[in-house]
VOVO-650793 format. One record per residue (C-alpha): z, y, x. Coordinates in Angstrom, 2 decimals. Layout:
Z/Y/X
...
This chain:
35.33/27.68/107.82
38.60/27.73/105.91
39.73/30.81/104.03
43.20/32.21/104.61
45.58/30.48/102.24
48.15/33.14/101.40
45.92/35.12/99.03
44.76/34.27/95.55
41.18/35.36/94.98
40.84/37.68/91.96
37.46/36.16/91.07
35.36/33.02/91.19
31.90/32.79/92.73
28.97/30.72/91.57
28.27/29.96/95.22
31.64/29.65/97.02
29.81/29.14/100.36
28.96/32.83/100.26
32.56/33.86/100.91
33.57/34.08/104.58
36.31/36.00/106.30
35.82/35.36/110.02
33.51/37.25/112.34
29.99/35.85/112.80
28.76/35.49/116.39
25.84/33.37/117.56
25.71/31.47/114.29
29.41/30.57/114.31
32.44/31.80/112.38
35.00/32.96/114.93
38.45/34.49/115.11
39.22/37.47/117.32
40.54/36.80/120.81
43.88/38.30/119.79
44.09/36.11/116.71
45.24/39.13/114.69
43.97/39.86/111.18
43.97/42.72/108.69
43.99/42.81/104.91
41.13/43.78/102.63
42.39/45.66/99.56
40.98/45.84/96.04
40.85/49.61/95.31
41.17/48.90/91.59
44.63/47.32/91.99
45.82/48.39/95.43
46.41/44.72/96.25
45.07/42.73/99.24
42.96/39.70/98.41
41.67/38.39/101.74
42.00/39.04/105.46
39.61/39.31/108.41
39.85/39.28/112.22
40.92/42.39/114.11
38.28/42.45/116.83
38.74/44.83/119.74
36.95/45.68/122.99
37.66/42.22/124.41
35.48/40.64/121.71
32.41/42.80/122.34
30.92/41.21/125.45
30.47/37.76/123.90
28.81/39.23/120.82
26.48/41.47/122.82
25.47/38.74/125.27
24.79/36.42/122.35
22.55/39.05/120.77
20.83/39.72/124.10
20.17/36.02/124.75
18.67/35.75/121.28
16.60/38.89/121.85
14.88/37.36/124.87
13.26/34.78/122.60
13.24/36.65/119.28
11.21/39.50/120.76
8.36/37.02/121.25
8.40/35.79/117.66
5.21/36.82/115.90
5.32/39.72/113.42
4.16/37.34/110.68
7.11/35.03/111.33
9.56/37.96/111.40
8.14/39.10/108.06
8.53/35.63/106.58
12.17/35.49/107.73
12.84/38.85/106.10
11.19/37.76/102.87
13.32/34.60/102.83
16.48/36.67/103.45
15.41/38.98/100.64
14.95/36.03/98.28
18.40/34.61/99.07
20.08/37.98/98.53
18.40/38.29/95.13
19.35/34.71/94.30
23.02/35.49/95.03
22.96/38.90/93.31
25.75/38.09/90.86
28.20/36.90/93.51
27.40/39.74/95.90
28.05/42.21/93.10
31.42/40.59/92.40
32.48/40.89/96.04
31.20/44.45/96.18
33.28/45.47/93.15
36.47/44.15/94.74
35.78/45.83/98.09
34.52/49.25/97.02
35.88/49.60/93.49
32.52/50.58/92.01
31.70/49.32/88.49
29.69/46.12/88.17
26.63/48.01/86.91
26.67/50.17/90.03
27.14/47.08/92.21
24.00/45.57/90.69
22.26/48.88/91.31
23.24/48.90/94.97
21.93/45.37/95.48
18.64/46.16/93.77
18.32/49.30/95.91
19.29/47.37/99.04
16.72/44.62/98.65
14.12/47.35/98.72
14.82/47.50/102.44
14.39/43.79/103.15
11.17/43.77/101.12
9.81/46.98/102.65
10.55/46.14/106.27
9.12/42.65/105.86
5.84/44.42/105.20
6.39/46.89/108.05
6.86/44.07/110.58
3.12/43.40/110.56
2.17/47.08/110.71
3.50/47.69/114.23
0.41/48.58/116.22
-0.59/50.20/119.49
-3.67/52.23/120.42
-6.58/52.31/122.82
-8.61/55.40/123.66
-10.74/57.09/126.29
-8.99/60.00/128.00
-10.52/63.05/129.68
-11.65/61.11/132.78
-14.72/58.96/131.96
-13.67/56.00/134.13
-10.27/55.64/132.48
-8.99/53.84/129.43
-5.48/54.33/128.00
-3.62/51.71/126.01
-0.30/51.90/124.20
1.79/49.00/122.92
4.97/48.99/120.87
7.83/46.79/122.01
11.34/46.23/120.63
14.15/48.10/122.36
16.64/45.26/122.64
20.11/44.79/121.21
21.07/47.37/118.57
24.52/48.16/117.19
25.10/49.36/113.64
28.29/51.17/112.67
28.26/51.20/108.87
30.41/52.92/106.21
32.23/51.52/103.19
30.60/53.41/100.32
27.30/51.46/100.24
28.05/48.53/102.55
25.18/46.25/101.49
22.58/49.02/101.52
23.68/50.37/104.90
23.63/46.96/106.56
20.20/46.08/105.17
18.65/49.49/105.86
19.57/49.19/109.52
19.32/45.44/110.11
16.03/44.90/108.26
14.34/47.62/110.33
15.76/46.25/113.59
14.81/42.64/112.83
11.33/43.70/111.71
10.86/45.46/115.05
11.92/42.38/117.03
15.39/43.63/117.93
18.68/41.83/117.39
21.69/43.57/115.90
25.48/43.63/115.94
27.07/45.13/112.84
30.55/46.61/112.76
31.35/46.96/109.05
33.98/49.32/107.73
37.52/47.88/107.50
37.34/48.40/103.74
34.19/46.33/103.20
33.74/43.51/105.74
33.20/40.65/103.29
29.83/41.81/101.99
28.53/42.14/105.57
29.70/38.61/106.37
28.01/37.30/103.23
24.75/38.95/104.29
25.02/37.35/107.74
25.54/33.95/106.13
22.39/34.43/104.06
20.44/35.64/107.11
21.37/32.43/108.89
20.33/30.39/105.85
17.02/32.30/105.84
16.28/30.98/109.32
17.10/33.87/111.65
18.09/32.43/115.02
21.72/32.38/116.19
22.62/35.78/117.63
19.97/37.72/115.74
22.60/39.24/113.46
26.23/39.25/114.58
29.14/40.75/112.65
32.39/41.98/114.22
35.14/42.98/111.81
38.17/45.09/112.62
40.86/47.26/111.06
41.15/51.04/110.94
43.31/51.24/114.06
40.95/49.25/116.28
37.73/50.73/114.88
37.48/53.47/117.57
38.06/50.96/120.39
35.56/48.43/119.07
32.95/51.10/118.34
33.32/52.68/121.77
32.93/49.32/123.49
29.69/48.71/121.59
28.40/52.18/122.42
29.20/51.76/126.11
27.96/48.20/126.64
25.03/48.21/129.08
23.04/45.65/127.05
23.20/47.69/123.83
20.04/49.84/123.80
20.34/51.51/120.41
23.17/52.64/118.12
22.74/53.52/114.46
25.71/55.24/112.84
26.35/56.37/109.28
29.55/58.32/108.69
31.26/61.63/109.24
29.89/64.41/111.42
33.09/64.40/113.49
32.73/60.73/114.42
28.95/61.05/114.79
29.46/63.61/117.54
31.77/61.18/119.35
29.18/58.40/119.05
26.44/60.67/120.43
28.68/61.66/123.33
29.49/58.04/124.18
25.84/56.98/124.05
24.69/59.94/126.13
26.32/58.48/129.25
23.72/55.71/129.36
21.01/57.58/127.41
21.04/55.10/124.54
18.77/55.83/121.61
20.86/56.99/118.65
20.25/57.50/114.95
22.91/59.53/113.16
23.16/59.84/109.37
26.17/62.09/108.95
28.04/64.11/106.36
26.56/66.20/103.60
27.67/69.25/101.66
24.74/68.97/99.30
23.91/71.82/96.91
22.22/71.57/93.52
20.40/74.68/92.23
19.62/74.76/88.50
17.46/77.62/87.19
17.36/78.93/83.65
13.84/77.57/83.11
14.93/74.00/83.91
14.96/71.23/81.35
18.74/71.16/80.81
18.85/67.61/79.49
16.85/66.37/82.47
19.03/68.31/84.93
22.23/67.13/83.26
21.23/63.46/83.28
20.02/63.51/86.88
22.86/65.51/88.42
25.59/63.79/86.38
24.51/60.37/87.64
24.27/61.76/91.16
27.76/63.29/91.03
29.83/60.51/89.47
28.10/57.48/90.98
30.72/55.57/92.94
33.30/58.20/91.93
31.47/60.87/93.92
31.60/58.92/97.18
28.07/59.29/98.49
26.82/61.43/101.36
23.95/62.73/99.21
26.04/63.43/96.12
26.14/66.82/94.36
28.80/68.75/96.24
28.14/72.32/95.00
26.37/72.92/91.68
24.78/76.37/91.39
23.68/77.29/87.85
21.79/80.46/86.95
23.82/82.93/84.89
21.59/82.74/81.79
22.42/79.06/81.21
25.72/78.73/83.08
28.08/78.59/80.11
25.84/76.28/78.08
25.29/73.87/80.96
28.99/73.80/81.88
29.90/73.06/78.26
27.40/70.17/78.09
28.60/68.83/81.44
32.27/68.96/80.50
31.57/67.13/77.26
29.89/64.31/79.19
32.74/64.10/81.70
35.20/63.52/78.87
33.22/60.41/77.90
33.73/58.74/81.30
35.77/55.53/81.08
37.87/55.07/84.21
39.00/51.58/85.13
38.61/48.53/87.34
35.01/47.91/88.32
35.11/44.34/86.98
35.80/45.61/83.45
32.50/45.88/81.60
33.71/48.96/79.70
34.33/50.91/82.92
31.83/53.65/83.74
33.69/55.01/86.79
35.89/53.06/89.16
38.49/54.14/91.70
37.89/55.86/94.98
37.85/53.28/97.74
40.81/54.43/99.85
44.21/56.00/99.34
43.10/58.66/101.81
40.41/59.67/99.33
43.05/60.43/96.68
45.03/62.60/99.09
41.98/64.59/100.15
40.76/65.14/96.59
44.17/66.37/95.47
44.41/68.71/98.44
40.98/70.24/97.72
41.71/70.69/94.02
45.14/72.21/94.64
43.71/74.66/97.19
40.96/75.76/94.78
43.46/76.21/91.94
45.80/78.28/94.11
42.90/80.60/94.96
41.88/81.26/91.37
39.52/78.44/90.39
39.51/77.19/86.79
40.04/73.47/86.16
38.29/72.48/82.92
38.96/68.74/83.03
41.07/66.47/85.24
42.43/67.63/88.55
44.95/64.98/89.49
45.59/61.38/90.47
45.41/58.89/87.63
48.16/56.27/87.55
46.41/53.06/86.54
47.07/49.44/87.57
48.23/50.49/91.04
44.66/51.42/92.02
43.24/54.49/93.74
42.12/56.43/90.67
41.39/60.14/90.40
40.54/61.89/87.16
36.90/62.97/86.68
37.28/66.67/87.37
35.32/69.84/86.59
36.07/73.14/88.34
34.42/76.56/88.08
35.12/79.91/89.72
34.53/78.48/93.17
34.69/81.04/95.99
33.47/80.74/99.60
37.02/80.84/101.02
38.07/77.70/99.13
38.21/74.46/101.09
36.30/72.70/98.31
33.33/75.02/98.90
33.18/74.21/102.61
34.04/70.51/102.85
32.41/67.32/101.69
34.43/66.35/98.61
33.79/62.57/98.41
35.62/62.28/95.09
34.81/62.60/91.35
35.19/66.38/91.43
32.31/68.61/90.34
32.28/72.30/91.24
30.24/74.99/89.47
29.08/78.32/90.87
27.15/81.00/88.96
24.16/82.81/90.51
21.62/85.41/89.38
18.59/85.39/91.71
16.59/82.80/93.65
17.28/84.51/96.98
20.99/84.54/96.23
20.98/80.85/95.36
19.01/79.80/98.44
21.26/81.81/100.74
24.39/80.27/99.22
22.95/76.74/99.23
22.04/77.01/102.91
25.42/78.49/103.89
26.73/75.29/105.43
26.59/73.55/108.78
25.26/70.45/106.99
21.69/69.74/106.03
21.40/66.27/104.55
20.03/66.79/101.03
19.51/69.59/98.54
18.40/69.46/94.90
16.63/71.97/92.68
15.67/72.04/89.01
12.98/74.39/87.72
9.69/74.21/85.83
8.17/77.06/87.86
5.82/75.34/90.32
5.62/78.33/92.66
9.39/78.49/92.86
9.56/74.73/93.41
7.34/74.96/96.46
9.33/77.91/97.81
12.54/75.93/97.42
11.02/72.89/99.10
10.23/75.02/102.13
13.29/77.28/102.11
16.19/74.93/101.44
17.67/73.76/104.76
17.96/70.00/104.34
16.20/66.89/105.51
15.61/65.71/101.94
14.88/67.82/98.86
15.19/66.38/95.35
12.90/68.33/93.02
13.80/67.81/89.36
15.50/64.60/90.43
18.89/63.51/91.68
17.66/60.20/93.07
15.29/60.59/96.01
16.40/57.73/98.24
14.17/54.65/98.51
13.03/52.22/101.17
9.61/53.85/101.37
11.01/57.40/101.80
12.23/58.70/105.19
15.98/59.23/104.97
17.86/61.62/107.24
19.23/65.10/107.66
19.05/68.18/109.84
21.63/70.52/111.38
25.00/68.75/111.65
23.97/66.05/109.20
22.42/64.14/112.08
19.04/63.18/113.50
16.58/60.33/113.33
15.18/58.70/110.20
15.98/55.52/108.33
13.54/54.08/105.77
9.98/55.19/105.31
6.63/54.17/106.72
6.47/53.85/110.53
9.37/56.19/111.32
12.30/53.84/110.63
10.92/50.88/112.60
9.94/53.31/115.36
13.65/53.98/115.89
13.88/50.42/117.28
10.72/50.49/119.41
9.56/51.81/122.74
5.99/52.91/123.42
4.57/51.56/126.66
1.47/53.22/128.09
-1.10/51.42/130.23
-3.90/53.16/132.13
-6.97/51.27/133.39
-9.60/52.53/135.85
-13.03/50.94/135.43
-15.20/50.25/138.47
-18.81/51.35/138.32
-18.28/53.55/135.28
-20.50/56.67/135.42
């Protein structure tokens, strides 16, 4: 496969074979039927560095039929063999860690250290689901009638489609695809227009690991054709399952499309995640955990700290410590080893962040640090920002920020904090910091979120069920049994025995 010649790559890879920029269908690198392409931009410079096919609805049928044909044989592959394939894929990803991190930096803008972190986090999924492949088991039992026996078996659903976001493109592909492939399903991935190259690199390594042609297909497209391509995948009769990570608005559209044919759907949607810090918390622990949570990938994570509630007795002290740490952040291109925070990934992110900050300022909020776009190398940079005096009528209190902007709100009582934290339509994650064990258990039960971080800002791992409640979606990814179950059906068999008393 030849790369497009009009761009000069801003990096060199140890393994040049890893870099592909055509869609991957049935083990082949293919152009779109239209022949059209779109540019992939480095957020750190604002410059395009490669291009990919603009697939649309006309490209879906071939990819789905390829995945379905593969499924007919792959479903019969033994769990041990599926596990071995996943382990081999895992090994190849780890072997190419340096190059994958380089690509990731130039697609997402995140610093190299964070790119390594994402890859290490991501391979947790290939490793975990390799083990889960052999733990898929049915049951046999005697029901109420003495001459009956009931059996259950677990079988793979079929072709699955994954619609993945740009903020953690390697992790989101592996979390979905590893579970599907462990279950015996095949998968078509539609990566975000901002980050298609990492998905294509993963497909190349999956093929090298020995997965059969069609087991993992990748269809790239641009922002304009994303709705058309996604809808065609959701509507295709041979697609049995759709897994989507993204905004609540789009998640509702995906659910609506899939409801027409009653497809199984997993939705991991937006978050407006609160952090509640009590005056008996270890301030250094809380600061370290929440700071990393907030400014990782310039605040562009669904589980990031969106609203930070600090009890009145420690509010001023904590805000002072926080602001001092923010001033130490080094903003720059992710490939620069001195950078501790990169750009936001899209120009749209800059516009939204500025709008939220300006609205808060106009309504009386205090900006302690930052608050505006940072002109640097033509990239999409926004200053690390700290705001206090947040009120419920401000847009920044109600919307998911998705930028390096931290907001602080003072509270007095536990009941007040819980009520404020839960005052959102979202319910993805919440975080609390206290050394009072009774309070910790109350918060675990009373905070309305699918995941609760208790004295920690990092609660996501392959072995932990991941997913939200309310308008943050439904279904679980990761964890024992539950994630693979999203790609399985349970079939019940009933047997009547002759001559049984």
